[in-house]
N, C-alpha and C positions, 0 to 999 in steps of 0.2 A: 180674837186669836184662839185657835183650837189647841188643846193640849193632848199629848199622846198618853193613852192609858198606861198605867204601870204594868209591866210584864208583856206588853205587845211589841212586836218587831217593828222597826222603822219602815216606812214605805220604800219599796224598791224602785230604782230608776228603770225606765223602759229599756229593753234590750237595744233598741236603735240608738237611744241617747248614750248608753254605755259604750256601744261600738264607736260612736263619733268621738267620745272623749278619749278612748284608747287610741284611735287613729290620730287625733290631735297631739297626744303625748308622744306617739312614735315619731310624728313629723318634727315636733319640737326637739326631740332628742337627736334626730338625724341632721337637722339643718338649723342649729341655734343662731348662727351668724346671720343667715338670711332673714329669719323671723325677727331678730333683734333690729336689723337694719330697717325692715318694713315698719316695725313699731316706732322706731326713731323718726322715720319720715312722717308717719301719721301724727305723732305727738307734735313735731315741729310745725306741721301744716296747720293743725288745730290751734296752736299757740300764736301763729303769725298770720293766719288768714287762709283758710282752705280753698276759697274761691278765687281770690285775686292775688294771692301770694303775699310775701312779706312787705312791710312798709319800706320806704326809700332808705331810711337810716339803717335798717337791718341789712338791706342789700349792699349799702356802702361799706358796712363793717364786715360782713361775712361772705359776700359775693366775690368771685375772683375775676380777674381780667388784667389787661395791661395797666390801666390807670390804678387799679387797686393794689397791685403788687409792685409795679415799678415806681409810680408817682407817690402813692400813699404809704408804701412799705408794709402792706398787710400780708406778710409772708405766710400766714396760717390759712389764708382763704382757699388755696387749692383743695384742702381737706374739708374745711367747714362748708364750702359751697355745695357739696354733694348731699347734704342733709336737708336741703330746702327745694321747693318746687315753685314754679311761677304761677300756676293756676290749678283749679280743680281737675281739669281733664288730664293734665300732666301728673297730678297726684295719683289718679287711678292707674295710669300706665306705669308709673314708677313702682307702685305697690305690686302690680302684677309682675313686673320685671324682677323685683327683689325676691318675691316668693318663688316664682317659676324658674327664672334664669340663674339667679345667684344660688337658689336652693339646689338646683340641678348641679351647678358647679361645685357646691359644697359636698354633695353626696359623692361626687367623683374624686375630688381632691382632698377632702377633709377640712375641718374648720380652721386649723392653723394656716395651711397654705391659702385658704380663701381669704383670710384676714390680710395676709401679706400681699396677695395679688390685688385685692380691693384697694388697699391704701396705696400701694405702689403705682397702680395704673391711674388712680385719681391724681396723685401728686405729679407723677412724671408726664401724664397726658396734658394737664394744665400748664405745667412748667415748660414743656416743649412748645406748646402753642404760644405761650407768652413770649418765649425767646424769638419765635418766628415773627410775632407782631413787633417786637422791639427792633429787629433788623429791618422790617418793612417800614416802620415809622422813621427810623434813621435814614433810610434811603428815599423817603418821600413817596412810598407806594400808597396808592389811593385806598385800597381795601383796609390796610392796617390802620391808616389814619382815620378812616371812616368809622371803624368799630372800636377805636382805642378807648372810648368813654363808656363802653357797655360793660355791665357787670353780669357775670354768668352764674346762675343757680341751676346746676344740672346734675341730677342723680344718675343719668344714663352714662356718664363718662366712666365711672368705675364698673357699672354693669356690663358695658361693652368689653372692657378690659378683662373682667373676671370670666365671662363666658368664653372669650377667646383663649384664655389660659386653660380653661377646662377642656377645650377641644383636644388638647394633647393627651388627655386621659380618656377620651371618648372612643367608641368603636369607629371603624372606617366610615360607616354611613353618616353618623352624627358629626364626626370630625369634619367631613367635607361640607355638610349642610351648614354647620355653625360658621365655618370660615367664609364660605361663599356668601351666605345671606347677611352676616354681620358686616363684612367689608362692603358689600353692595349697599346696604342701608346707610352706612356711614358716608360713603361717597355721594349717594343721592342727597342726603341731608346737607352735605357740604356744598354741592353744586346748586341746589335749589333754595336753600335757606341762607347759608353763608355766614352764620353767626360765629363768634369765637368758640362757643361751646361745641359747634359742629367740628371744628378743627381739633379741639381737645378730645372728642370722642374717637376720631380716626386715629390720632396718635396713641390714645389709651388702648385701642384695639390692637395695634401693632406691638405696643409695650407688653400687653397681657400675653400675646402669643409668644413673645420672646421669653418672658418669665416662666410660662408654662413649659417651654422647651428646656429651660435650665433646670426646672424641677424634675423633669422626666426625660433626660437626654437619650435614653434607650429607645424612646418612641418618637424621636424627631423624624418627621416625614412630611416634607413640604412638596412632594411630588403629587401629580394628579394621578390617582389610582383608577384603574378600570372600574366602571360602574355599569349597572344593568341599563337596558334601554329605558325602562320605566323611570329610574332615578335620574338619568341624564335629562330626559324630557321634563321631569319635575323641576330640576334645578334651572334649566334654561327658561322654562315658563315662569318660575318665580322671579328670576333676574329681569326678564322682559316686563313682568308685571310691576316690579318695584320701580324700574326706570319709567314706566308709563305713568304711574301715579306720582312721580316726583314733582311735577309742576303743581299738584294740589298742595304740596307742602308750602309753596309760595303763598297760597291763600290763607292758610291757618298759622303761618309762622309769625312770631311777634315782630320780627324785623327781616328785611329781605335784601341781603347783600350777596347772595349767591351768583355764580356766573350764569346760571340758567333760571333767572327769576323774571320772565318777561311780563308777568301780570302784576308785579309789585306796584307799579305806578298807578294802575287802575284802582287798587285796593287801598291806597294810602292818600290819594289826593283827589280833589274835584276835577272833573273834566271841563275845560273852558269852552265857551261858546264857539261854534265852528266859524261863524262870520268874523269874530274878533281875531281868531288865529289866522284866518285868510288875510285879513287886512294888514295885520302886523308882521306876518312872516312870509306868506307866499308872494306878496308883492314887493318884498324888500330882500335884504340880505339874510341868509339863514344863520342865526347865531345859536350858541349852545342852548339858550333858553327856548328858542323857537323849536329846535329839535325835540326838546323835552315836552313842549306843549303839543306839538304835532303828534308825538307818540301817544299822549293822553287822548287826543281827539280821535286818533286811529282806533284806539281800543275802547272808545266810548260806546255804550249800548250793549245789548245782549248778544247780537249777532256776531261781532268780532270776538267776544269772549268765547262763544261756542265754536268758532273756527279754530281757536286755540285749544279747546278742551276736547272736541269731538275726535280729532286724530288720536288723542291719547286714549279715548274710549275704544277706538278701533284697535289700538294695540292691546288693550285689556281683553277684547274679544279674541284677538289672535293668541294671547297668552293662554286663555282657556283652551283653545284648540291645540296649542303646543303640548299642553299637559296630556291631551288625548292622543298624541302622536299623529296629528293631521298634517299632511304635507301642504295642504292649502293654507293652513294657518301660518306655517313657516314662511311660505312665499309672501303671504300678506304682510307679515311683520318685516320681512326683508325689503319689500317694495316700499312700504310706508317709511321705514327708517332711512333707507337709501335716498328716497325722494326728499325727505326733510334735509338730509345732509347736502344733497346737490343744490337744492333751492337755497339753503342757507349759505352755501359757498358762493352761489350766484349773486345773491343780494348783499352779501357782506363784502363782495369784491375780491374774494379769494380766487375766483376763476378769471383768467385774463380777458375773457370775452365780455365780462360784465363791466368792470372798471368803476370804482367809486373813489375818485381821487381825494375827496375830502376826508375819507376815513384813514388812509394810509399815510400819515405824516410821521415816518419813523424817526425823524430828527428830534421830535418832541419827547420829553421824558414821560409823558402820560399816555401817549398813544400806544405804547407796547402793551399796556394793560387792557385797552380796548381791543387790541388785536388778539390778546389771549382769550378774552370773552368770546370773540367771534370764532376763533379756532376751536375752542372747547365746545361751543354750540354746534359745530359741524362734526367734530370727532366723536361725540357721544352717540348720536344715532348711527353714524357710519360704522363705529366699532361694533355696535349691536347687530347691524346687518351682516357684517363680516363673520362674526361668531356664529350666527344662525346659519349662514351659508356654508360655513365649514362643517357644521353638524347636520346638514340637511338629510343625510342618510339615516339619522336617528328618528326621522318622522316618516315611517313607511306607509301609513294609512292614506291612500289616495282617494280623492273624491271622484264622483262620476264626471267623466269628461264633459257631458252636456251641461251639467251644473256649473263647472268652471268657465266654460265658454259663455254661458248666459251671464255670469257675474261680470266677466271682463267686458262683454258687449254692453251690459247695463251701465257700468262705470264710465266707459268711453262715451256712450250716447248721452248720458246724463251731464257729463262735463261739457260736451259740445252744445247740448241744448241750453244749459244754463248760461254758458258763455255767450251764446248767440242772443239769448234773452237779455242779458246784461248790456251787450253792445247795442242791440236794437232799441230796447226801451230807454237806455241811457241817451241815445241819440235823439229820441223824441222828447226827452226831458232835459235836453242839454242846457236850457236856460235855468234849470233848478240847481245847477252846480256852479260853484264859484272857485276860480274864474270859469267862464263859459267854456265847455269842453268841445273839442273837435273829435271826429271819428277816430283818428289815430290815437288820441289820448285814451279813449275807452278801450281800444284794442290792446294797447300796451299795458293797460291797468288790469286786464283780465286775470293774469296769474295771481295778483295780489289779493283778489277776492277769495281765493281758495287756500291761501297759505296762512299758517298760524302767525299771529301778530308778532310773536317773539323774534321771528326772523326779519322783521321789517323795522326794527327800532331805529336804525340809522339810515333807512331808505327815504329819499326825498318824496314828499307828497306833492302831487301835481294839482289836485283839486279835491274839494269836499262837497257833500250834499248840503243843501240849506233848508229843505222842507221834508215832511215825513214820507212823502211818496218816493222821492229820490233816495232818502236815507234807507227806506225799506229795501229798495233794489240794491243799493250800495252794500248793505250789511248782510243780507239774508241769502244771496245766491250760494255763498260758500257753505253756511250751515246746512242748507237743503242738500247740497251735494254730499257732504260727509254723512248725513243721516241716511241717504240712499246707500252709501258704501257700507255703513254699519249693518243696516237691515239685510243687505245682500250677503254680507259676510256671515251673519248669523244663520241665514237660510242655507248657505253653502255648507257650513259646519254641521248643521243638523241633518243634512241630507245623507243618504246612504253612501257607503264606500264604493269604490270603482266597480261598476257592474251590479251593484246591490242597492236597490231602492228599498224604501220602507215596506212596500207591498211585497217585494221579493223576500225580504227577511221574514215577514209574517208567513208567507207561503212555505218557506223552508222550515220554519218551526212547526208548522202544521204537518208537513210530511214527516218530520222527525218524530213527532209524537205518535203518528200512526204506526211507525216502525220501519225497519229496513235500514240498510247501510252498515250493519255490523257494529261492533263495540267501539269503533273509532269515529262513528258518524258525527258526533257532537262537535268535532273540530271544524266542521263546515261552517259553524256559526261565528268563527273567530274573525276579527277585523283583518282586512287585507285580502280576503278571499273574494273571488268573483263566483257567481252562481249561474249555472245554465240549467234550464228546465226543458224537458221534452215537450212535444206538442200537446200531449194530454194533460200535462201539468202535474203528473203523479210521480215523476222521477226527477231528482235534482242531482247535479254534479258540481262540487266545489273545486275550484282550480285557481292557480296563479300563473300568470304569464311572465316568465323570466328569460330575457335574451331570446325571445322568439320561441320558447318552449312552454307549452301549456301543461303544467304539472298538476294532476288532481291531488287533492288533500287526502282522499280516501276513496272507497268504492262508491258506486252509485247508491243514492239514498231513495228509498221508496219501494214501489211494487216490484218484487224480484222477477216476475214473469215479463216485465217490460224492460229489464235491465240490459239484456243483450242488444236490443234495438236502440236503447238510449246510448250505449257505448258507441255503436256504429254512427248514430246521428251526431254525437259529440265530436267524433273523429272527423266527420265531414265538415262540421262547423269550423274546427281548427284548420282544416285544409283550406277552406274558403278564406280564412284570415291569414294564411301563410304561416301558421304555427305548427310545430311538431307536437302531436298529442302524446302524452306520457301518463299512464295510469300507475299511481304510486300507492303503496301500502294496501294492496288487495289480498284477500284471503284466497286459499286454494280453490274454493268453489267456483271462482271465475276463470280459472285457467283454461277450461275447455272452450269457453267463448273466444278467448284470444287465440287458441290453437286453430280454431275454425277460420279465424280471420287471417291466419298466417303471420301473426305478430311474434316477436321474441319476448322472453321473460327471464327473469333471474331473481333469486332470493335476496332480500335486503334486510331481513331480520326475522325474529320470531316473537309472536305475542304470547305472553304467559297468562293463562286463565285458571282461576280457582272456582270451585263449586261449593258455595256455602252450605248447601243441603247435606253434603257429605263431609263437612268440616269436623275433623277429629284429630287434634294435635297431640296424639299419644304415640309413644314409640321412640326409638332412638333417633330417627331422622328429624324429629321435631325438638330435640333437646335444646338447640340454640334459641328457638322461638320461645319455648317455655321459660328458659333462663332470662330472656329479655323482658318478658312480662313480669316475672317475679322480681327482677331488679327494679323495674319501674314502680311496682307496688311498694317495695321497701323504701324507695326514695320519695314516696308521696306524689309521684307523677301520675296524672289521670288523663284519659283520652276524652276529648270534647268534640262531639259531632255538631257542626254548626254551618252557617253560611256567612259570606262576607258582610252582608247587610247587618247581621246580628252582632258583629264584632264590636268591641269597645275600641275607643281611640287608642289606648295603650296597646291592646292586642294587635291592632292593625299596624301600628308603628313597629312593633317587635317583628312582625312577619316581614315587613319591608327591610328591616335591619338584617334579619337572617338571610334574606335573599341577596343583599349586598355583600355580606361576608362570603357567601358562596361564590358569587361572580368574581370577586377580587382574587380568589385563589386560582382562577383560570388564566392561561397565557393568551387565550383567544377570546373574542367577544361572546356574549350570551347567544345561544342558539335560538332560532325561531321556527317558523313553518309548522311542523307537527309537534313541537315542544312548547308548551304554554309557559307564560311568565306571570308576573303580578297582575297585568291587565286582564288576563283570562280568569282570574279568581273572582272577579266582580260580577260575573253573570249570575242572576238570581237562581238559575237551575243548578249551578255547581255547588257541591257541598265540600266542606273542609273538615278534616280530622286533625285536631291539635293535641300536642303533648304539653300539658300545663302543670306546673308544680303548685305547692301550697301557697307560694308567694305570688301567684298569678304570672309567673314568668313562662313565656312560651319557649319550649326547647326545640320543637320541630313542628312542621306542618306538611300535610299532604292534601291534595285536592282531587275530587272525584267527579267525573263527567257522567251524566245519566244516559242510559239506553232505554228506549221506550218500545212498547207494543200495545196498540190500541189505547194509547193515552196513559198507560201504567208503566212505571219504572220497573224494568225487569233485570237491570244490571248496572253496575258502576265501573268506570274505567279510571285508573290512576293516571294523573297527569303531573301536577306540580309536586315536587318532593324536595324539601330543604330541611336542614338541621343546623343548630348552632355548633361551631367547632368544639366548644367545651361541654356539649351535652353528654349525657351518659351513654355508654356503649349499648347498642341494640335498641335505640329509641325508635328507629324506623321499623324494625321488626315488631316492636310493641304496638305501634300505630296500625300497621297492616293487620296484625293478629286481632286487635280490638275491633277493627272494621269488619273482619271476617266473622268474628263472634257475634257482632250486632246483626249482620246480614243473615246469619244462620237462623236467627229468630224471626225473620220476615219471610214467609213462605213464597211470596211473589217474586223474590230475588232469585234469579237463575244462575248468575255468574258474577264474578268479581275479576276484572281484567287488570293485571299489573302493567298493561301496555307493552310496548316493544322497546328494546334497546337498539337504536339504529346502528347499522353496520356491525352487528354482533349476532352470531348464529351458533347453534349447538353442533352443526354439521350433519343433522339428520335429514336434510331435505334431499329429495330424490325426484326423478322424473322431470316434469316440466319445471319444477322449482330449481333444478340444478343448472338450468340454462340449456340452450339448444345449439349444438354445433360449436364451431370455432368462436363465433361471436359471443356465445354464452360463456365460454371458457375465459375469453379475454375480459368480459364484463365481470365475471366472478373474481378473477385475479385483481381487477381494478378495485372492486369493492373491498376485497380482503386487504389490499394495500392501504386503502383509506382508513379502514377500521384499525389496523395496526398503527398507522401514523397518528391518528387522533386519540388513541387509547391513553397516552400519558396526559393529555389535556382534559378530555371529557369522560374517560373511564366507561365507555359503552360496554365493553366485555366484562368489566368488574360489576357493572350494574346487572348484566344478565346472570352472572354468578350469584349475586345477592338474591335475585328473584328465584333462583333454583332452590333456595332454602325452603320455600313454601310448597315444594313438591307439585308444581303446576302442570297443567297440560300445555304443550307447545304447539302453537298454530302458526305455520310459516306465513310470511307476508312476502309479496312479490312486486316487482316493478315490471310493467309491460310496455313495450315500445314497438313501433312499426318497422324501423329500419336500423340495422346495426351500424350503418355509416354515421348515424346521428349520435352514437354513444358519446363521443367527446363533448358535443354541444350539450347533451343531456347531463353529463357529469358536471360541467361548469354551471349549468342552470340550477342543479340541485345544491351545489356548493353556495351559490348566491342566494338561493331560497333559505337555506339554513343560516347563512352568515351574511345578511344583507348589508351590515355595517362594516364588514371586513375591509380595511384599507390596504393599499398596495404595500405600505411599509410593514404592516402586521403580517401580511402574506409572505413577504420576503424573509422576515425574521423567523417565521415558523418554518419555512422551507430550509433555511440555514440550520435550524435546530434538528432537522431530520437526518442530516448527514452524519 
């Protein structure tokens, strides 16, 4: 043991260790209830068995349930049961839930409210579930009687209730996420596991939501508020994914009593020999025990298990595509879920053309429960398909038509080929089935080879294979088909969007880096655009076809000397397809080209451009900008230049929340087309400028698109611009000023564009920009009317006034079109391009508001 010399200072702890200790103390001070609960869970688990859970006598004394409370009188168990776990895996999940979810709730509600909600949801959740069980046992209900002897040890009951109460204190983004995902998770656990604790969790979640609303009545808001396209897709993808993985809960659940637990029999009992089942059941009367054993035999082996799991994997692939806005993924999820619902209804006898008379004995007291199982098994996938179909417009990214056709053709041909193989080879091996099969038996059995076993639990079996050759044929045609579907779906989702292959995307990026296309050219890379290339391959035009109108995203990109010919060739291509060509957001340098072609033009906005090389924010005109910068410096807010990949998880979530708060303030949906959203921030070439305070709280965000010349970035264009409602005044001015200051120090940067405010102009446009003749006058009045009408919702003119603070150059932007007669169609197409998700109800409501 070493001794410290007298008069010497003690060794100092490392700065990193000191920082960690301070962070731990701050967390302990902010969420003592959550950390205390996590510590209690850990101590109890170590004391009673962290791997396999408490011993039986502990479960009987402290676990809750019908028998514990009603029969044994252990009234304290609804509260004591939440401090124990069943196994080590559950301990890890519970510790994470206590620290993260309960900790988050405590930071929002405070420690006192958290304790009340925690205890209240634990007690009321279990008490409500036990009362339901008591009523079920008294009425002879099968589920209640089957689980009456189970003792629940479940820390997630109060966790669910606490986080739901906290949703009343959260912002709009997390309020919706918490409620949707928590209720979805609770329902999936109930349907696929079906233990008493699953019922307690669902009731606790609803109780917590009610308590939270009582604590904060001014924030009661159970309506579905508008969300951004990105957030809606994220939520729908999350719900679809949760429903898809639900059957896996059956595999890992300790007991399987849920309405949708088709694999439970396979995982809990041995599969009897096929020949024994055939002899005892198929050749005699079908009893309840025979149905049970036939189901076991049906799901015996890896093949039938895969037939049940692979469609779920298909839905997971679809959920990934839903998050990316892919229309193909939405249709894939709709078709698979609707197919499962229809097939389930067919084989369960819900459709009159099927008829399963031995299922529907309504006079029996027990058959209504079987009927409930069947109905729920059909309604869950059907409801999922309906919700996705109702939100189909939220998935605007369309795949290439050739890829979709190839996928559909591959699926159909694979099904027909495998079905023919099964029937043909089965006929050759007919003596290997028992009883011996006829051709009609094989044909009628084909659908069952491709259907998840869960839908066939009560379907009569006609025959079974008796050797490995016939068993391979019998079990594996279905898994091979679903593997083909999954591989085809992945390839379709990875392919380019409509009209844009991976090679086209690479060519477009190459042309962009060489230069040309103006300050708005980078918008051509956004999802949803189609790309046209001239014959030489050195000019590209990005466009979207809406209602038969081909609207370009910006001006031609590439070599300027070939631009005029490219415009003519593109117009010819549109004419060949029966489209009306419209060139949108073009600068004044292109107007002579359209004048020679005899086209009409009108101004649709003005781009505001800054010159960093001459940046000098002095003088009276810059007073507001200087004040905003000084105010940010005093508040400790700094500007951070970064990209999306470099963002931390918390920063990324804050940016999403800021965007959601902005969208919910609008009476109409989020705009698209030439206005980027969250999805466009993720491009590696795009840069972000964030306003971040000392607590790492993001107050505002702007995104900047690059403009190239000879592979070098020579300018940046502002796109995404959002701020928190409670952020300091002038935070946007601060971000733009800091961006200008940084760019002024980079000699290769020639301009900084603040982009254009659609439907807003200073009135300085003349000549061609003012329109030509009567048609131009009508068009100008139409654009002016739209600008004034949409101003209260989107504030285009206010945005233009904001940009004027920076003393920019004004560069007019024009819309060019060949025929004035097409103006109404062009106007409608532009409206649909900017508002692709606008419903008829929203359009009528907005129109009424204009009166």
